[in-house]
N, CA, C and O atoms as a GROMACS GRO file, in nm:
protein
  468
    1UNK      N    1  -7.506  17.139   5.091
    1UNK     CA    2  -7.535  17.252   5.006
    1UNK      C    3  -7.439  17.250   4.886
    1UNK      O    4  -7.318  17.232   4.902
    2UNK      N    5  -7.493  17.268   4.769
    2UNK     CA    6  -7.413  17.263   4.646
    2UNK      C    7  -7.326  17.388   4.636
    2UNK      O    8  -7.367  17.496   4.678
    3UNK      N    9  -7.205  17.374   4.579
    3UNK     CA   10  -7.121  17.492   4.560
    3UNK      C   11  -7.188  17.592   4.466
    3UNK      O   12  -7.265  17.555   4.377
    4UNK      N   13  -7.158  17.717   4.489
    4UNK     CA   14  -7.212  17.824   4.406
    4UNK      C   15  -7.153  17.815   4.265
    4UNK      O   16  -7.031  17.804   4.252
    5UNK      N   17  -7.235  17.819   4.160
    5UNK     CA   18  -7.181  17.813   4.024
    5UNK      C   19  -7.098  17.938   3.992
    5UNK      O   20  -7.130  18.048   4.036
    6UNK      N   21  -6.993  17.917   3.915
    6UNK     CA   22  -6.907  18.030   3.876
    6UNK      C   23  -6.975  18.115   3.769
    6UNK      O   24  -7.018  18.062   3.667
    7UNK      N   25  -6.984  18.246   3.791
    7UNK     CA   26  -7.036  18.334   3.687
    7UNK      C   27  -6.937  18.340   3.569
    7UNK      O   28  -6.819  18.308   3.585
    8UNK      N   29  -6.984  18.380   3.452
    8UNK     CA   30  -6.896  18.390   3.334
    8UNK      C   31  -6.774  18.479   3.357
    8UNK      O   32  -6.666  18.449   3.307
    9UNK      N   33  -6.788  18.589   3.433
    9UNK     CA   34  -6.673  18.678   3.455
    9UNK      C   35  -6.564  18.606   3.534
    9UNK      O   36  -6.446  18.622   3.504
   10UNK      N   37  -6.602  18.528   3.634
   10UNK     CA   38  -6.504  18.452   3.714
   10UNK      C   39  -6.433  18.352   3.624
   10UNK      O   40  -6.310  18.340   3.630
   11UNK      N   41  -6.507  18.279   3.541
   11UNK     CA   42  -6.447  18.183   3.449
   11UNK      C   43  -6.351  18.252   3.352
   11UNK      O   44  -6.244  18.198   3.322
   12UNK      N   45  -6.387  18.370   3.305
   12UNK     CA   46  -6.301  18.447   3.214
   12UNK      C   47  -6.169  18.483   3.282
   12UNK      O   48  -6.062  18.466   3.223
   13UNK      N   49  -6.176  18.533   3.404
   13UNK     CA   50  -6.054  18.572   3.476
   13UNK      C   51  -5.967  18.449   3.503
   13UNK      O   52  -5.845  18.456   3.488
   14UNK      N   53  -6.028  18.338   3.543
   14UNK     CA   54  -5.951  18.215   3.566
   14UNK      C   55  -5.880  18.171   3.438
   14UNK      O   56  -5.765  18.126   3.443
   15UNK      N   57  -5.947  18.183   3.325
   15UNK     CA   58  -5.885  18.146   3.198
   15UNK      C   59  -5.765  18.236   3.167
   15UNK      O   60  -5.660  18.187   3.124
   16UNK      N   61  -5.780  18.366   3.190
   16UNK     CA   62  -5.668  18.459   3.166
   16UNK      C   63  -5.550  18.429   3.258
   16UNK      O   64  -5.434  18.449   3.220
   17UNK      N   65  -5.579  18.381   3.379
   17UNK     CA   66  -5.473  18.358   3.478
   17UNK      C   67  -5.413  18.218   3.473
   17UNK      O   68  -5.324  18.187   3.552
   18UNK      N   69  -5.458  18.134   3.382
   18UNK     CA   70  -5.407  17.997   3.373
   18UNK      C   71  -5.255  17.988   3.373
   18UNK      O   72  -5.201  17.901   3.441
   19UNK      N   73  -5.182  18.075   3.300
   19UNK     CA   74  -5.036  18.064   3.299
   19UNK      C   75  -4.970  18.084   3.436
   19UNK      O   76  -4.854  18.046   3.454
   20UNK      N   77  -5.041  18.144   3.532
   20UNK     CA   78  -4.984  18.162   3.666
   20UNK      C   79  -4.969  18.031   3.741
   20UNK      O   80  -4.880  18.017   3.825
   21UNK      N   81  -5.055  17.937   3.711
   21UNK     CA   82  -5.057  17.811   3.784
   21UNK      C   83  -5.199  17.775   3.822
   21UNK      O   84  -5.294  17.826   3.762
   22UNK      N   85  -5.215  17.687   3.919
   22UNK     CA   86  -5.348  17.639   3.957
   22UNK      C   87  -5.427  17.740   4.040
   22UNK      O   88  -5.435  17.730   4.162
   23UNK      N   89  -5.486  17.839   3.971
   23UNK     CA   90  -5.565  17.941   4.040
   23UNK      C   91  -5.702  17.882   4.073
   23UNK      O   92  -5.770  17.825   3.988
   24UNK      N   93  -5.741  17.896   4.200
   24UNK     CA   94  -5.868  17.844   4.249
   24UNK      C   95  -5.958  17.960   4.286
   24UNK      O   96  -5.914  18.055   4.351
   25UNK      N   97  -6.084  17.954   4.243
   25UNK     CA   98  -6.184  18.055   4.280
   25UNK      C   99  -6.273  17.996   4.388
   25UNK      O  100  -6.329  17.888   4.372
   26UNK      N  101  -6.285  18.069   4.498
   26UNK     CA  102  -6.367  18.025   4.610
   26UNK      C  103  -6.471  18.131   4.641
   26UNK      O  104  -6.438  18.249   4.656
   27UNK      N  105  -6.595  18.090   4.651
   27UNK     CA  106  -6.703  18.182   4.686
   27UNK      C  107  -6.683  18.230   4.829
   27UNK      O  108  -6.664  18.151   4.921
   28UNK      N  109  -6.687  18.364   4.846
   28UNK     CA  110  -6.671  18.419   4.981
   28UNK      C  111  -6.734  18.557   4.990
   28UNK      O  112  -6.712  18.643   4.904
   29UNK      N  113  -6.813  18.578   5.094
   29UNK     CA  114  -6.872  18.709   5.124
   29UNK      C  115  -6.948  18.769   5.006
   29UNK      O  116  -6.944  18.890   4.984
   30UNK      N  117  -7.017  18.687   4.930
   30UNK     CA  118  -7.094  18.736   4.816
   30UNK      C  119  -7.010  18.760   4.693
   30UNK      O  120  -7.063  18.798   4.588
   31UNK      N  121  -6.881  18.740   4.702
   31UNK     CA  122  -6.791  18.756   4.588
   31UNK      C  123  -6.708  18.630   4.573
   31UNK      O  124  -6.753  18.521   4.606
   32UNK      N  125  -6.587  18.647   4.522
   32UNK     CA  126  -6.497  18.534   4.498
   32UNK      C  127  -6.356  18.571   4.541
   32UNK      O  128  -6.311  18.684   4.520
   33UNK      N  129  -6.285  18.477   4.600
   33UNK     CA  130  -6.144  18.493   4.632
   33UNK      C  131  -6.065  18.403   4.538
   33UNK      O  132  -6.101  18.287   4.518
   34UNK      N  133  -5.958  18.455   4.480
   34UNK     CA  134  -5.872  18.377   4.391
   34UNK      C  135  -5.741  18.349   4.462
   34UNK      O  136  -5.680  18.440   4.520
   35UNK      N  137  -5.698  18.224   4.459
   35UNK     CA  138  -5.577  18.188   4.530
   35UNK      C  139  -5.498  18.083   4.454
   35UNK      O  140  -5.549  18.013   4.366
   36UNK      N  141  -5.371  18.075   4.491
   36UNK     CA  142  -5.281  17.970   4.445
   36UNK      C  143  -5.219  17.912   4.572
   36UNK      O  144  -5.166  17.986   4.654
   37UNK      N  145  -5.226  17.781   4.586
   37UNK     CA  146  -5.171  17.714   4.705
   37UNK      C  147  -5.219  17.779   4.835
   37UNK      O  148  -5.142  17.792   4.930
   38UNK      N  149  -5.344  17.819   4.839
   38UNK     CA  150  -5.402  17.876   4.960
   38UNK      C  151  -5.369  18.022   4.984
   38UNK      O  152  -5.411  18.078   5.085
   39UNK      N  153  -5.295  18.085   4.894
   39UNK     CA  154  -5.257  18.227   4.909
   39UNK      C  155  -5.353  18.312   4.826
   39UNK      O  156  -5.347  18.311   4.703
   40UNK      N  157  -5.443  18.385   4.893
   40UNK     CA  158  -5.538  18.470   4.822
   40UNK      C  159  -5.467  18.594   4.771
   40UNK      O  160  -5.402  18.666   4.846
   41UNK      N  161  -5.479  18.617   4.640
   41UNK     CA  162  -5.411  18.730   4.578
   41UNK      C  163  -5.505  18.817   4.494
   41UNK      O  164  -5.462  18.918   4.438
   42UNK      N  165  -5.631  18.778   4.485
   42UNK     CA  166  -5.727  18.856   4.407
   42UNK      C  167  -5.868  18.833   4.459
   42UNK      O  168  -5.898  18.728   4.516
   43UNK      N  169  -5.952  18.933   4.438
   43UNK     CA  170  -6.093  18.926   4.476
   43UNK      C  171  -6.176  18.966   4.355
   43UNK      O  172  -6.135  19.048   4.273
   44UNK      N  173  -6.293  18.906   4.344
   44UNK     CA  174  -6.389  18.947   4.243
   44UNK      C  175  -6.517  18.984   4.316
   44UNK      O  176  -6.573  18.905   4.391
   45UNK      N  177  -6.561  19.107   4.292
   45UNK     CA  178  -6.688  19.156   4.347
   45UNK      C  179  -6.773  19.198   4.228
   45UNK      O  180  -6.740  19.294   4.159
   46UNK      N  181  -6.882  19.127   4.206
   46UNK     CA  182  -6.963  19.154   4.088
   46UNK      C  183  -6.883  19.126   3.963
   46UNK      O  184  -6.837  19.014   3.942
   47UNK      N  185  -6.866  19.227   3.881
   47UNK     CA  186  -6.788  19.214   3.757
   47UNK      C  187  -6.659  19.294   3.766
   47UNK      O  188  -6.609  19.345   3.665
   48UNK      N  189  -6.606  19.306   3.888
   48UNK     CA  190  -6.482  19.381   3.909
   48UNK      C  191  -6.376  19.291   3.970
   48UNK      O  192  -6.403  19.216   4.065
   49UNK      N  193  -6.256  19.299   3.917
   49UNK     CA  194  -6.142  19.226   3.969
   49UNK      C  195  -6.057  19.322   4.051
   49UNK      O  196  -6.034  19.436   4.011
   50UNK      N  197  -6.010  19.276   4.166
   50UNK     CA  198  -5.920  19.353   4.252
   50UNK      C  199  -5.800  19.265   4.283
   50UNK      O  200  -5.816  19.148   4.317
   51UNK      N  201  -5.681  19.322   4.271
   51UNK     CA  202  -5.557  19.248   4.294
   51UNK      C  203  -5.489  19.296   4.422
   51UNK      O  204  -5.492  19.414   4.454
   52UNK      N  205  -5.429  19.202   4.494
   52UNK     CA  206  -5.362  19.232   4.621
   52UNK      C  207  -5.250  19.334   4.600
   52UNK      O  208  -5.172  19.324   4.505
   53UNK      N  209  -5.244  19.431   4.689
   53UNK     CA  210  -5.138  19.532   4.682
   53UNK      C  211  -5.069  19.546   4.817
   53UNK      O  212  -5.125  19.514   4.922
   54UNK      N  213  -4.947  19.594   4.810
   54UNK     CA  214  -4.869  19.629   4.929
   54UNK      C  215  -4.782  19.749   4.892
   54UNK      O  216  -4.799  19.807   4.785
   55UNK      N  217  -4.691  19.785   4.979
   55UNK     CA  218  -4.608  19.904   4.953
   55UNK      C  219  -4.522  19.891   4.827
   55UNK      O  220  -4.483  19.992   4.769
   56UNK      N  221  -4.493  19.769   4.784
   56UNK     CA  222  -4.408  19.752   4.666
   56UNK      C  223  -4.483  19.764   4.534
   56UNK      O  224  -4.430  19.822   4.439
   57UNK      N  225  -4.605  19.710   4.526
   57UNK     CA  226  -4.675  19.716   4.397
   57UNK      C  227  -4.787  19.819   4.392
   57UNK      O  228  -4.834  19.852   4.283
   58UNK      N  229  -4.831  19.872   4.506
   58UNK     CA  230  -4.940  19.970   4.509
   58UNK      C  231  -4.909  20.096   4.427
   58UNK      O  232  -4.999  20.147   4.360
   59UNK      N  233  -4.785  20.148   4.429
   59UNK     CA  234  -4.758  20.270   4.352
   59UNK      C  235  -4.792  20.259   4.203
   59UNK      O  236  -4.834  20.357   4.142
   60UNK      N  237  -4.776  20.142   4.143
   60UNK     CA  238  -4.809  20.125   4.001
   60UNK      C  239  -4.960  20.142   3.978
   60UNK      O  240  -5.001  20.199   3.877
   61UNK      N  241  -5.040  20.092   4.071
   61UNK     CA  242  -5.185  20.107   4.060
   61UNK      C  243  -5.225  20.253   4.082
   61UNK      O  244  -5.305  20.309   4.008
   62UNK      N  245  -5.167  20.313   4.185
   62UNK     CA  246  -5.200  20.453   4.219
   62UNK      C  247  -5.157  20.549   4.109
   62UNK      O  248  -5.226  20.649   4.084
   63UNK      N  249  -5.045  20.521   4.043
   63UNK     CA  250  -4.996  20.609   3.936
   63UNK      C  251  -5.097  20.618   3.821
   63UNK      O  252  -5.102  20.718   3.750
   64UNK      N  253  -5.176  20.512   3.804
   64UNK     CA  254  -5.278  20.511   3.699
   64UNK      C  255  -5.416  20.550   3.752
   64UNK      O  256  -5.514  20.547   3.678
   65UNK      N  257  -5.422  20.586   3.879
   65UNK     CA  258  -5.548  20.627   3.938
   65UNK      C  259  -5.646  20.512   3.957
   65UNK      O  260  -5.767  20.533   3.958
   66UNK      N  261  -5.594  20.390   3.971
   66UNK     CA  262  -5.680  20.272   3.984
   66UNK      C  263  -5.731  20.261   4.128
   66UNK      O  264  -5.652  20.267   4.222
   67UNK      N  265  -5.862  20.245   4.146
   67UNK     CA  266  -5.920  20.252   4.280
   67UNK      C  267  -5.897  20.126   4.363
   67UNK      O  268  -5.887  20.015   4.311
   68UNK      N  269  -5.888  20.146   4.495
   68UNK     CA  270  -5.880  20.032   4.587
   68UNK      C  271  -6.019  19.974   4.611
   68UNK      O  272  -6.120  20.037   4.580
   69UNK      N  273  -6.021  19.856   4.667
   69UNK     CA  274  -6.147  19.789   4.700
   69UNK      C  275  -6.201  19.849   4.830
   69UNK      O  276  -6.136  19.843   4.934
   70UNK      N  277  -6.320  19.905   4.823
   70UNK     CA  278  -6.392  19.960   4.939
   70UNK      C  279  -6.521  19.880   4.951
   70UNK      O  280  -6.621  19.913   4.886
   71UNK      N  281  -6.521  19.774   5.033
   71UNK     CA  282  -6.633  19.680   5.034
   71UNK      C  283  -6.762  19.728   5.098
   71UNK      O  284  -6.867  19.668   5.077
   72UNK      N  285  -6.757  19.835   5.175
   72UNK     CA  286  -6.875  19.878   5.248
   72UNK      C  287  -6.924  20.013   5.195
   72UNK      O  288  -6.858  20.115   5.212
   73UNK      N  289  -7.040  20.013   5.132
   73UNK     CA  290  -7.096  20.135   5.074
   73UNK      C  291  -7.116  20.244   5.179
   73UNK      O  292  -7.102  20.363   5.150
   74UNK      N  293  -7.149  20.203   5.300
   74UNK     CA  294  -7.173  20.301   5.407
   74UNK      C  295  -7.044  20.345   5.476
   74UNK      O  296  -7.048  20.431   5.565
   75UNK      N  297  -6.929  20.288   5.437
   75UNK     CA  298  -6.799  20.325   5.493
   75UNK      C  299  -6.698  20.341   5.378
   75UNK      O  300  -6.604  20.262   5.368
   76UNK      N  301  -6.716  20.442   5.294
   76UNK     CA  302  -6.629  20.454   5.176
   76UNK      C  303  -6.481  20.478   5.210
   76UNK      O  304  -6.395  20.456   5.124
   77UNK      N  305  -6.451  20.522   5.332
   77UNK     CA  306  -6.311  20.542   5.369
   77UNK      C  307  -6.242  20.413   5.410
   77UNK      O  308  -6.119  20.409   5.421
   78UNK      N  309  -6.318  20.307   5.433
   78UNK     CA  310  -6.260  20.178   5.471
   78UNK      C  311  -6.223  20.104   5.342
   78UNK      O  312  -6.309  20.055   5.269
   79UNK      N  313  -6.093  20.098   5.318
   79UNK     CA  314  -6.044  20.036   5.196
   79UNK      C  315  -5.955  19.917   5.230
   79UNK      O  316  -5.894  19.912   5.337
   80UNK      N  317  -5.950  19.822   5.138
   80UNK     CA  318  -5.866  19.704   5.157
   80UNK      C  319  -5.744  19.714   5.066
   80UNK      O  320  -5.741  19.795   4.973
   81UNK      N  321  -5.645  19.632   5.094
   81UNK     CA  322  -5.521  19.632   5.015
   81UNK      C  323  -5.537  19.551   4.886
   81UNK      O  324  -5.463  19.456   4.861
   82UNK      N  325  -5.635  19.591   4.807
   82UNK     CA  326  -5.661  19.533   4.676
   82UNK      C  327  -5.699  19.649   4.585
   82UNK      O  328  -5.773  19.739   4.626
   83UNK      N  329  -5.649  19.647   4.462
   83UNK     CA  330  -5.680  19.753   4.365
   83UNK      C  331  -5.725  19.690   4.234
   83UNK      O  332  -5.689  19.578   4.200
   84UNK      N  333  -5.806  19.766   4.161
   84UNK     CA  334  -5.845  19.724   4.026
   84UNK      C  335  -5.724  19.732   3.933
   84UNK      O  336  -5.644  19.824   3.945
   85UNK      N  337  -5.711  19.637   3.842
   85UNK     CA  338  -5.609  19.652   3.738
   85UNK      C  339  -5.665  19.744   3.628
   85UNK      O  340  -5.784  19.776   3.630
   86UNK      N  341  -5.581  19.787   3.535
   86UNK     CA  342  -5.633  19.866   3.423
   86UNK      C  343  -5.736  19.785   3.344
   86UNK      O  344  -5.724  19.663   3.334
   87UNK      N  345  -5.836  19.852   3.290
   87UNK     CA  346  -5.943  19.784   3.216
   87UNK      C  347  -5.889  19.697   3.103
   87UNK      O  348  -5.940  19.587   3.079
   88UNK      N  349  -5.786  19.745   3.034
   88UNK     CA  350  -5.733  19.667   2.921
   88UNK      C  351  -5.666  19.537   2.966
   88UNK      O  352  -5.648  19.446   2.885
   89UNK      N  353  -5.629  19.528   3.093
   89UNK     CA  354  -5.567  19.406   3.145
   89UNK      C  355  -5.667  19.290   3.148
   89UNK      O  356  -5.626  19.174   3.153
   90UNK      N  357  -5.796  19.320   3.144
   90UNK     CA  358  -5.898  19.215   3.148
   90UNK      C  359  -5.927  19.157   3.010
   90UNK      O  360  -6.011  19.068   2.996
   91UNK      N  361  -5.857  19.208   2.908
   91UNK     CA  362  -5.883  19.164   2.772
   91UNK      C  363  -5.802  19.043   2.730
   91UNK      O  364  -5.849  18.961   2.651
   92UNK      N  365  -5.679  19.030   2.781
   92UNK     CA  366  -5.597  18.916   2.742
   92UNK      C  367  -5.495  18.884   2.851
   92UNK      O  368  -5.459  18.969   2.932
   93UNK      N  369  -5.449  18.760   2.850
   93UNK     CA  370  -5.357  18.712   2.952
   93UNK      C  371  -5.227  18.791   2.955
   93UNK      O  372  -5.175  18.821   3.063
   94UNK      N  373  -5.173  18.825   2.839
   94UNK     CA  374  -5.046  18.898   2.835
   94UNK      C  375  -5.055  19.031   2.908
   94UNK      O  376  -4.958  19.077   2.968
   95UNK      N  377  -5.171  19.094   2.902
   95UNK     CA  378  -5.189  19.222   2.971
   95UNK      C  379  -5.214  19.204   3.120
   95UNK      O  380  -5.168  19.285   3.201
   96UNK      N  381  -5.285  19.098   3.158
   96UNK     CA  382  -5.321  19.078   3.299
   96UNK      C  383  -5.208  19.016   3.381
   96UNK      O  384  -5.192  19.050   3.498
   97UNK      N  385  -5.131  18.925   3.321
   97UNK     CA  386  -5.034  18.848   3.399
   97UNK      C  387  -4.933  18.931   3.478
   97UNK      O  388  -4.906  18.896   3.593
   98UNK      N  389  -4.875  19.038   3.424
   98UNK     CA  390  -4.782  19.115   3.508
   98UNK      C  391  -4.848  19.171   3.634
   98UNK      O  392  -4.787  19.172   3.741
   99UNK      N  393  -4.971  19.216   3.622
   99UNK     CA  394  -5.044  19.269   3.737
   99UNK      C  395  -5.076  19.158   3.836
   99UNK      O  396  -5.061  19.175   3.957
  100UNK      N  397  -5.120  19.043   3.782
  100UNK     CA  398  -5.156  18.930   3.868
  100UNK      C  399  -5.033  18.872   3.938
  100UNK      O  400  -5.039  18.836   4.055
  101UNK      N  401  -4.920  18.864   3.867
  101UNK     CA  402  -4.797  18.815   3.930
  101UNK      C  403  -4.756  18.905   4.046
  101UNK      O  404  -4.717  18.857   4.153
  102UNK      N  405  -4.765  19.036   4.024
  102UNK     CA  406  -4.732  19.130   4.131
  102UNK      C  407  -4.824  19.113   4.251
  102UNK      O  408  -4.780  19.126   4.365
  103UNK      N  409  -4.951  19.084   4.225
  103UNK     CA  410  -5.047  19.061   4.334
  103UNK      C  411  -5.013  18.933   4.409
  103UNK      O  412  -5.021  18.930   4.532
  104UNK      N  413  -4.976  18.827   4.337
  104UNK     CA  414  -4.939  18.703   4.404
  104UNK      C  415  -4.812  18.723   4.487
  104UNK      O  416  -4.801  18.671   4.598
  105UNK      N  417  -4.717  18.798   4.434
  105UNK     CA  418  -4.595  18.827   4.510
  105UNK      C  419  -4.628  18.908   4.635
  105UNK      O  420  -4.567  18.886   4.740
  106UNK      N  421  -4.724  19.001   4.626
  106UNK     CA  422  -4.766  19.077   4.745
  106UNK      C  423  -4.828  18.983   4.848
  106UNK      O  424  -4.806  18.999   4.968
  107UNK      N  425  -4.906  18.886   4.802
  107UNK     CA  426  -4.965  18.788   4.894
  107UNK      C  427  -4.855  18.706   4.963
  107UNK      O  428  -4.865  18.677   5.082
  108UNK      N  429  -4.752  18.671   4.889
  108UNK     CA  430  -4.641  18.595   4.948
  108UNK      C  431  -4.565  18.678   5.051
  108UNK      O  432  -4.514  18.623   5.150
  109UNK      N  433  -4.557  18.808   5.030
  109UNK     CA  434  -4.485  18.896   5.124
  109UNK      C  435  -4.566  18.928   5.249
  109UNK      O  436  -4.510  18.967   5.351
  110UNK      N  437  -4.697  18.912   5.241
  110UNK     CA  438  -4.785  18.950   5.353
  110UNK      C  439  -4.756  18.864   5.475
  110UNK      O  440  -4.729  18.744   5.462
  111UNK      N  441  -4.762  18.925   5.594
  111UNK     CA  442  -4.743  18.845   5.716
  111UNK      C  443  -4.850  18.738   5.727
  111UNK      O  444  -4.966  18.761   5.695
  112UNK      N  445  -4.810  18.621   5.772
  112UNK     CA  446  -4.903  18.511   5.790
  112UNK      C  447  -4.978  18.528   5.921
  112UNK      O  448  -4.920  18.560   6.024
  113UNK      N  449  -5.108  18.506   5.914
  113UNK     CA  450  -5.188  18.510   6.037
  113UNK      C  451  -5.179  18.374   6.103
  113UNK      O  452  -5.197  18.271   6.039
  114UNK      N  453  -5.150  18.375   6.232
  114UNK     CA  454  -5.142  18.249   6.306
  114UNK      C  455  -5.279  18.188   6.325
  114UNK      O  456  -5.380  18.257   6.328
  115UNK      N  457  -5.280  18.058   6.336
  115UNK     CA  458  -5.406  17.988   6.359
  115UNK      C  459  -5.452  18.011   6.502
  115UNK      O  460  -5.372  18.014   6.595
  116UNK      N  461  -5.583  18.025   6.517
  116UNK     CA  462  -5.641  18.041   6.650
  116UNK      C  463  -5.650  17.904   6.715
  116UNK      O  464  -5.681  17.805   6.649
  117UNK      N  465  -5.624  17.901   6.844
  117UNK     CA  466  -5.631  17.774   6.916
  117UNK      C  467  -5.764  17.758   6.981
  117UNK      O  468  -5.790  17.657   7.047
   0.00000   0.00000   0.00000
């Protein structure tokens, strides 16, 4: 089966994130996961970007009223530890990179899941 082609929005986000390093977009669950060295730090659902959050970087997102990722329409209270960045951050790399770096750092801090045997 051929890989799913990248939509223009995914290509745009990858271009903005180039200064972070080798960001890879992988098709997953109808959306896209963005990672560096296997560490997923961002999700794209449709035309929305969500960045990984934890107790250290989440307050900055919440202070601006930026919504978390709620993947299930029938379960709006089920939210994931990913938040939208400010809309203006999607316009240029200088605006997005601080948010994306914080998301990558949150991914690095996250506990590693052990492999199943």
